[in-house]
N, C-alpha and C positions, 0 to 999 in steps of 0.2 A: 661560647664557642656558636651558641642559639642567636643572640643577638649579633652576631658577625652574618650569620646564614642570615638570617633576617630582613639585614639591609642589603645582602646580595641578591637575595630574590624580587625584593623591591624596584630595587635597581633594573633587575630583567624584566620585570614587568613595566618598567617607566617605560623602557627601549621597546617593546611591543605594542605598547599603546600608542609611540611617538611613530612608530611605523605603519602602523595600523593608520592611525590618523593622516599620515601623510599619502593615504591613498582614498581617501575623502573627496570628495567634492563640498562646494558650501551648500546644496542643497542637503548632502548627507551627513554634515556637521551641524544641520539645523536638525534634521533629520532624531541625530543621537539626543540635544538639548531636549526635545519634546519627549524622547522614549523616556529621559531620567524623568523629567517629570510626571509624567505617567508612571513609574514606577516608584515614586517617593509617595503619589496620589493614594495608589493602589496597599501601598506599605503602612499607609496611618502618617504619613511626615516621616523626612527624612532622616529625622531623629531614631526613628525604627527600621531604617532600610538593612541596618546589619543582623536583625532578626529573620527577613523575608527571604525566602527563599523558592527562585523561579525553575520554572521546566519548560524546555526546550524540547520538542522532539528532533531529529535528526535522522533524515533518510539518507543522507548524500546529494538532492536535487539542488539545483541553481536555488530556488529559493532558500532551502534548509542553511545550504551555508551562509549565504548572504546575509541571513537574519540572524544568525550566528554570531558574526562577525561584529556585527551593530551590536548585540546582545552584549558579548565581550569587549566591546569598547566602553559601551556603560557601565559597567562592571569596575573597570579598570578606571574609567574615569571618576566614579562616586570615591574610590580609593583613594584617589590624590586630594580629595576635596574633604575628606569627612573621615573619622574615626574607624568605620567600618562600611563595607558595602554587601550587597545582597549576592545570598549564596546560590550557584548555579545547578540543577542537575540538569544534564544531554542525554537523553537515551535517546536507543536505536534496536526496532524489531525485526529480527530474523527472519523472513519467510522463507520457502524455495524460489522462491523466483527474486533473490534481494538479487542487485546486479555488482558482482567484485569491481566493477569500474567504479559504483557507488562508495562500494564500504573501502576503496583507496581514498575518494574523495574526505570520507567523514575521516579518517585515519589523519589524509594532509594538514585537514584544517585545523583539525586537536593540536598538530604538531604549530602548525603557524602562531596558532594564536596561545598556544602556551598552556594548555589543559591538561595535562596528564599531569602535572606534580603541583598545582594549586589546590591547598583542602579547602579554598571555596568552593571548587567543584568538583561533580560525581560525573564519570563518563561512563557510561551504563548499557548492557546490552540482554536484551531477552531472546531467549533461544527454550523455544518448548513449555512457555512458562515458568520460566529459570530465572531469574536477574541475577547478571556475572557482570564482572570487568569488561568492560568495551576492549573486545580483541579481533583486529581486521583480519589476521590471519587465519582464527579458527574458523574450521569448518562447523557448518552445523551438526548438531547431534542427529545419530541416524535416528531414534524416536521422535526429535523434533523433524524432520523433511518425513519419514512417515503419517505423523498425525497433521500436518500441513496436507501432504498429498491426500488423503482421506477425508480430510474437510472440504478441501476444495472440489471433490467428486459428490459426497454427500451433498452440498447446495446447489453444485452445478447441477445436477441428476432431479432436485426438485424446484425448476424453473420453469413455467407453462413453455410447453411446449416449443412454439412458432418466436421465442424468444433468443438471444445470443448472449446473457446476462450471466457468463460462465464464472466469473472470476469473485464474486459476491463475499466469498470464503475472506477476504483480503479485509473490506471493508468490517466485517465481525472481530476477525481478528484483532483489525488496529483498534476499533472502538473499545475490546475490552484493552487492548494495551493501554490506552489514553488513563483508562481509569483505576486500573491496578498499580499502573507504575507513581501515577499521582498518591497512590496510599503507601507505599512501599517506603520504609526508613526514617517514621515522623511522617510521612506525608510531604506536601510544596503547598506551597501556598497562591503559585497560578500558572497554567500554564499558556504560554505565548502562540498566539497562530498566527500566522504570515497571509492565510488564503484568502482568496479576494472572495468578495459575494459568493460568485458563481462556482467557486469550486467549494466552497462552503455549502450551499446545494446540493450538489451532485454529491459530498461527500457523505450527509446527513441522509439523502433520500439512497444510496447503500445501504448503510446502515441498516436502515431501517426496513429494507428488502431484505439482507438479509437476515435480522433477526426476525422477521416471519418466515421464511423456508427455514428457519432453525427450530421452528416453535416455540419463540419467547412471546411474551404477553409485552408488548408494550402499547400505553397509554397514548392517545393522541396528541399531540403538542402542535399550537399552532404555528411556532415558530420553525423556517425550515434553513434557519441559519447556525450558528456554535452557539449563540445563547440556550438552545436545547440541549446543546451536548451534556451538561455534566448532568440534569436531570433524567436524559434517558440512558447513559452509562450507570444511573443509581440505581435505575431499573433491568436495568440487564445483569448488575454483577457481575459475578466471575461462572455463570451459567453455560456462556459457551455453548457447545454441541452437545452438554448433557443428555440431549434427548436421543441422540442418535449412540450412544455408548451403555454397556452396564452399567451397574452398578459399583463406583470407585475405578472404573480404565480409563476415565479424562483423567490425564494428570492435573495438579490441585498448582496452584500457586507457590512458589517456593522463591526462597527461604518463609515457610507460612509462619512463623514467628515473628516477622519484621513487617509485617502489612498492617496498616491501622483498619480496625473493624466500619468506622466511617471517618471520612475527611474527602470533604467537599472545599475544591480550590476553585480559585478566581478564575475568570479567563480572559486576558487581555491578549487583543486584538490589534496590533501591530501595523495589518495591511496599507494604511492607509499613508505611515511613515518611507514605505519603502520606494526608492526610487525604480520607476518604471523602465527609464532608458536601459536600453542592454551595453549601449558604450558607454555610457558612466560606471556600469556595475564590474566589465567586464577585466579591465586592471587589479581592482582587489581581488575577484574574484581566479583570477589565473596567476597573477606574480605574484601577489602575496599567498592566498590560500592555496594555489596550488590545483586546482580546480580544474580535471577535466573533464568532457562531455561530448556524445555522437547527438549534434545537432540535428540528425535528421531523427533520429530516437525519439529524441525531447517534444520534438514536435508532431510528430504522427503516431503514437502509439496511443492504443488505446484506454490504457491509467498506467498506475504504478504498478499493478499486480502482474503485468504479463510485459513482457520483450516487447519490441517492434516486429522481430523475426518471429515471433510463435504466431502475434496475433494476425499477421500477414495472413499465416501459414492455416490455421484456422479458417479462416473466410475461404481460400482455395480449397481444404476439408468439405467445408459445409457446402460450397456450389457442388461439388463431386462428388457426393455421397449422398446426401441429404436433397439439394436440388434439380438431379441429373443435367446437372452441365458438366465442364471440366473445369479442373482442379486450374489452370491458364485465366478461366474465364474470371474464378474469384478472384484470383490475384488482380487483375484487369480492373476489375471493379473496385476492389480496396485502393488501387494506383489511383482511377480517376478520381473517386471520391474525396481522397488524399490531395490530390493537384487542387482539385478547387476549393478545396478547404484554405490550405497555404496562401492563393493567390487572393482568397477574400480577405486574407490577413494580413496581404501583403510582404508576404516573407522574401529573403532573397533571393533571386531565380537560380542562384545556384545549387540552391537545398532540392528546389523542381529538378532540376536535374541528375540529384545524388537522387532523388527519390525515382526519376525513373532507369536513372543505372541499377538502381538496387532491386526494381521491380517489374522493368517493363521490358526487359530483354529478353524473348522465348527461348534464344538458346542458353539461358544461364538458368533458367525455371528448375529443370533438373536438378541441378548441383543447389538450387537454394533450397530445394523442398527436402532434400537428403539432410543440408546443413539445420534447417529448421526442425525436422524431427529429431535431431541428434540437439538440439539445444533444449527443445522440449523435453524431452526424454532426461537433460542435464539436470535443468532450472524447475521441472517440475514433476518428474517422477513416472511419467505417462507416455507410452508406444502411442503409436498413430492407432494401431487399432483401437485399443482404451480411448482416445480423444475423439473418433468417430463415433464411439458407444454414446460418448456423452453427447455428443453434438443429437443424437435420436432420443437419447432418454428415454431406454425401453422399458423400465425399471418400475415405474410410480405407476400410480393407478391400476393395479392387478395387472401388469405388463402391457397397456392397452396399445402400447407402439411395438411389443416385440416382434411381430408379424412383417410389418413393414421393415423396419431394424434387419430381421434374417434374410427377407427378400433380397433388400437393397446389400445387404453385404456379406452373408455366412450363407446360404441359400439351403448347403447340404444341413443345415441343422435345422428348417424346417421339419421333417419328419422325428426330433426331437422336439417340438415346441410340449408337447403336456407332462414331459419328465422336468423339461425348462420350469414350468408352472407348477409344477409339486415342489422341485427344489426350494423356490421362492416363498412356498407356503408353509414350506418345514418338514416335510416330509422326504423319508430316505427315498435315492435315487443313486442309481449307478457313482462312482467314482469319478469316473469320465468327465459325465455330465455337469458335476459340480466343480470338477478343475476349470472344465469350459467356461463356465461362471465368472471362477476369481481371472483366469486369462483375460478373457473378451473386458471384463468391467473395470479391472484392478482392484475390487472390493472383496473382502469376504462376504459368503455367504451369508452370515449371521447377518451381515447387515442391507444388503441384498431384500431378506425377507421384510427389513424395515422398511425400505423403500417400497415393495409390491406394495402395501398398505394404506400409503400416503395418495392421495386425490392433488393433485397439484393443482395449485389455482391462481389465475392473474391476478399479481399484488400490486392493486395499485397507490398508488405515493402520490397524496395531494403535492400541486406543484406550483409554484405562484408563475406571474403570468413573465415575470421576466427569465426566469427558469424553463420554461417551456419553448420559449423562444428567444432560448442564448444564443443557440448556431449562429446571430446574427451579428451577435457582439461577444464574440467568444476571447477571450482574453489569451495573452500568447506568451502565459508560463506554462509551469511543468507539466499538470497533469492536468488539462482541461483542452487535449488537441483532439481529440477526435469523438465521437460520439460512444459511448461507454456498451451498446450493443445494439447490433445491427437490425434488434427489432423492434427500435425506437422509431 
């Protein structure tokens, strides 16, 4: 029975491979052969490929789905030529801002590539530091939602005040995820990356910046691409946000007994193998993998850790509450910068028209603000008052920005300023004062006292000439669309 089953599965895998290759162009078939060669070299020769395990990160983005298809084609092609093929681990990080559409893309690509039932493939997800089988229908755990929300606020409040780098917690969570999922269950031998050089630099800069805000020591590495990724992750370990929490309150990576103490994976960069032309990729993505994308969101979002509507909404709130302008002015500025960028990249005019329709109609801005506020609450767990509070970052450096924050947003609380300071210093105050701080910040007072003692410092990240001037040659892929910070 086992032999019959094995033969049946070989037939299924052969059919999947043939259908997949039917969508490959000549350039993609060449790239596939180069990928097989590169994997064989990394494994120490094709005779050892059956002992080799590869990690692919799946976010549901266009590039990650495309890369997974190329890897699966390599895995199945090798299986037709050799006694064994490499094993594949595919892992997804669940964060509050995870897009349901992206999770559906992950699930459809897994189905199309027949990953779920292949013993040579692991499909995993991580929720609140726990490794689980991937399930696109599973809601994030309440503990995971609360942890992500708290981490976002703690790092967001620790930025330098004139910057808008609010989403750095995503870099730290993702970096830690790379390091830990590489060690889980006997580890992996290599991590596949398809990021462009610019994307690599932006990620490494964000990860270093986030680590500095979390008070994690990292040595200075000269490299600002993914060659420095694992050395940096080794330094960070599983420390995460431990300096913000009391002893034992930060969840451990689980199941703890399945993580190796030390496992260094190699990095295999295949960015040079990806066919860049969207028209060449599109049939494979849409017809075979069932990929769906909001093209406007892909091109305009600040980064993968916040969706487009919330990103625009934050710019509107910043203009309205921090800069003494109007919400409409902030949205208008966001739109104009977006249009300039889109036309510089020579994107289709229909996308520019979609952007104008989405953000340029004064008659619909009230509705946009309401929808964006609801989405911000759904995806990040923050209401508008808490986001405005985050924009002011009023609690660090002994609440240096508290008075302007109150004057602009809560003038009725100016009279209570001495009590607010006392509360953040750890002294007993009226319950109403404590509750107001919790409501307006979204954080417990115990964490506000930690912020109160911290002095935000401008965090400089050495940037290469190419990175610093990257606006001129920005690539048109998923996560490099707009500047990640309005303060840059």
